[in-house]
C-alpha positions as CSV (number, residue, x, y, z in Angstrom):
1,M,96.1,141.4,193.2
2,A,93.6,139.2,191.6
3,I,90.3,140.6,189.9
4,T,87.2,138.2,189.9
5,T,83.9,138.8,188.5
6,L,80.9,137.8,190.7
7,N,77.2,138.7,189.5
8,N,78.8,140.9,186.9
9,R,80.8,142.9,189.6
10,S,84.6,143.1,189.4
11,I,86.2,142.5,193.0
12,N,89.7,142.9,193.9
13,R,91.1,140.3,195.9
14,S,94.8,140.5,197.3
15,D,94.6,137.4,199.6
16,T,94.4,133.7,198.6
17,A,92.2,130.7,200.1
18,A,93.6,128.6,202.8
19,S,93.4,124.9,202.6
20,G,89.9,123.8,203.3
21,Q,88.4,127.2,202.2
22,L,86.0,128.2,199.3
23,W,85.5,131.8,198.1
24,T,81.9,132.4,198.7
25,A,79.4,135.6,198.5
26,T,78.7,136.4,202.0
27,S,75.9,138.9,200.9
28,A,74.7,140.6,197.8
29,T,77.7,143.0,197.6
30,A,80.5,141.1,199.6
31,S,82.5,138.2,199.4
32,D,85.1,136.4,201.4
33,F,87.0,132.9,202.0
34,Q,84.8,130.6,204.0
35,A,85.8,127.4,205.6
36,V,84.3,124.3,203.8
37,S,83.4,121.5,206.1
38,A,79.6,120.3,205.8
39,G,79.0,118.0,203.0
40,K,82.7,117.1,202.6
41,I,83.4,113.4,202.0
42,G,85.8,112.3,205.1
43,Q,86.6,109.0,203.9
44,V,85.8,106.2,201.3
45,V,85.8,102.5,202.0
46,T,84.9,99.8,199.6
47,T,84.6,96.0,199.1
48,V,84.4,94.5,195.7
49,K,83.5,90.9,195.1
50,T,84.7,89.2,192.1
51,D,83.8,85.6,192.5
52,T,80.4,84.0,192.3
53,T,78.1,82.8,195.0
54,S,74.6,81.3,195.3
55,T,71.6,80.7,197.4
56,T,68.7,78.5,197.8
57,S,67.7,80.1,201.0
58,T,64.0,81.3,201.3
59,S,64.6,83.4,204.2
60,F,67.5,86.1,204.3
61,V,71.0,85.1,204.8
62,D,74.1,86.9,204.6
63,I,75.8,87.3,201.0
64,T,79.6,86.1,201.5
65,G,82.0,88.8,200.9
66,M,79.3,91.7,200.6
67,T,80.2,93.5,204.1
68,Q,81.9,96.9,204.7
69,A,83.0,98.4,207.9
70,I,83.4,102.3,208.4
71,T,84.3,104.2,211.5
72,C,83.0,107.8,211.3
73,A,84.9,110.8,212.7
74,A,81.9,112.4,214.3
75,T,78.6,111.3,215.7
76,S,77.0,113.9,213.2
77,S,78.6,112.4,210.2
78,R,76.2,110.2,207.9
79,V,77.2,107.4,205.7
80,L,76.2,107.0,202.0
81,I,76.1,103.7,201.1
82,Q,76.2,102.6,197.3
83,V,75.6,98.9,196.3
84,V,76.1,97.4,192.9
85,L,74.7,93.8,192.6
86,N,75.0,91.5,189.5
87,V,72.5,88.5,189.8
88,G,71.1,85.8,188.0
89,F,67.7,84.1,188.6
90,T,65.1,82.2,186.5
91,Y,62.1,83.7,184.9
92,D,59.7,82.2,187.4
93,Q,61.5,83.0,190.6
94,H,61.7,86.0,192.8
95,I,64.9,87.4,194.8
96,N,65.1,90.0,197.5
97,F,68.1,91.9,199.0
98,L,68.3,93.4,202.4
99,L,70.7,96.3,203.3
100,L,71.9,96.1,207.2
101,N,73.5,98.3,209.5
102,G,74.8,95.7,211.8
103,T,71.7,93.5,212.5
104,T,69.2,96.2,211.7
105,G,67.6,96.2,208.1
106,I,67.7,99.8,206.7
107,F,66.3,101.3,203.4
108,L,63.0,99.2,203.7
109,G,59.9,99.1,201.8
110,D,56.7,99.4,203.8
111,A,54.9,96.3,205.3
112,A,52.3,95.0,203.1
113,S,50.8,91.9,204.3
114,N,52.8,88.7,203.4
115,R,55.1,90.7,200.9
116,S,58.9,90.5,201.6
117,R,60.2,93.9,203.1
118,S,63.3,94.4,201.4
119,S,65.9,97.1,200.0
120,G,65.7,95.8,196.6
121,S,64.0,93.3,194.5
122,P,65.2,93.1,190.8
123,W,62.2,92.8,188.5
124,R,62.3,91.2,185.1
125,P,59.5,90.2,182.5
126,H,58.2,86.8,182.7
127,S,59.1,85.2,179.4
128,G,59.1,81.5,178.6
129,G,62.3,79.8,180.0
130,H,64.8,82.6,179.9
131,R,67.4,82.6,182.6
132,D,69.7,85.7,182.4
133,G,71.6,88.0,184.7
134,F,70.6,91.5,185.9
135,N,72.2,94.5,187.5
136,M,70.8,96.2,190.5
137,S,71.8,99.1,192.7
138,I,71.0,100.6,196.0
139,A,71.8,104.1,197.3
140,Y,71.0,105.0,200.7
141,I,72.2,107.8,203.2
142,D,72.4,106.3,206.9
143,S,72.8,108.4,210.2
144,P,74.7,106.0,212.5
145,S,75.3,108.8,215.0
146,S,78.3,106.8,216.4
147,T,82.1,106.9,216.3
148,S,82.5,103.3,216.7
149,E,82.7,101.0,213.8
150,V,79.6,100.2,212.1
151,T,79.3,97.3,209.5
152,Y,77.0,97.7,206.5
153,K,76.4,94.2,204.8
154,L,73.8,92.6,202.2
155,Q,71.4,89.5,202.6
156,W,69.4,87.9,200.1
157,H,66.6,85.2,199.7
158,V,64.8,83.4,196.7
159,T,61.5,81.9,196.5
160,G,62.6,78.9,194.6
161,D,65.3,77.5,192.6
162,T,68.8,79.0,192.9
163,G,69.9,82.8,193.0
164,Y,73.4,83.7,191.8
165,L,75.8,86.5,192.2
166,N,78.2,87.7,189.6
167,R,77.0,85.1,187.2
168,T,74.0,84.3,185.0
169,H,71.6,81.4,185.9
170,N,72.6,79.3,182.9
171,D,76.1,80.0,183.0
172,T,77.0,78.6,179.6
173,D,80.7,78.4,178.8
174,T,80.4,80.8,175.7
175,I,81.3,84.4,175.3
176,G,77.9,85.6,175.5
177,F,77.5,84.4,179.3
178,G,79.6,86.9,181.2
179,R,81.2,87.1,184.6
180,S,80.8,90.1,186.6
181,A,81.7,91.9,189.7
182,S,79.5,93.6,192.7
183,S,80.5,96.1,195.4
184,I,79.6,97.8,198.3
185,I,81.0,101.5,198.9
186,C,80.6,103.5,202.1
187,S,81.4,107.2,202.1
188,E,81.5,109.3,205.1
189,I,79.9,112.8,204.9
190,L,80.9,115.2,207.3
191,A,78.3,117.5,208.9
């Protein structure tokens, strides 16, 4: 017999939890083992990009290698998308990123005149001529409402010059200029 304390009360338990159960207070004075389902992670899939790529496009285009597909077990499942991007661009240039479910942009800022609607736009101080690398992350929970395969991907565009992924803009061949990796992780959250 197990003796457990809950809210300063000793509770005798002679049974044990089955797989997928958690001991839970069912009222102020009672407890029991309950099935755990909501909020559990059903699966995790990921893509890691370790090579470099670049763009000079002034309209959104796919980032090669930054795509991840997932097939949910139920239409009630949600998908947590976590993205880490390491980018390089010049101090006088702007770069924007777009997260998509298939061909539909998700996690977007509001429309505001001529401004680009994006899922992320790394900001940096304007300082004379610095050309560096920056880390940016995106986290979003999507509700695809489907048991068919869903593909999440990243797009980007620049306003001028060249934007880089996984390297700094200058990319000088010294120890101070590193190469990095970027990733997209999709986790199914069961309802």
